[in-house]
N, C-alpha and C positions, 0 to 999 in steps of 0.2 A: 467539398464539405465533410460527407459523411467519414473523415480519416479525425475530422475533427474531432465528433464527438462520441468520437467512438476513443479515441485520443482523453479524453476527458472524464469521458465514466470509464477509461482506467484506473487512471488518477484516485478518483474516489475511491472504488472498492481498494486499491490498495494502500488511499488514507484511514482507509476501516479498519482494515486489515494491521495495520498495522494500528491505532487506537487499540482491537481488538488481543493481538499480541499481548502474551505477559513477559514485565522484564528478562526472566531465564533467554528468554529470545534472542534481548535485544544482548546482552551479557557474554550468550554465542559467538556472534557475528561481533564483537568488542577482540574478544579473544584469539 
């Protein structure tokens, strides 16, 4: 059960990171 909670927290953190990241980071990844 704890594993699921941890996964949800990590996913939320990742989503927030992606939203905060500037566009140049996505462009660098695209290349």
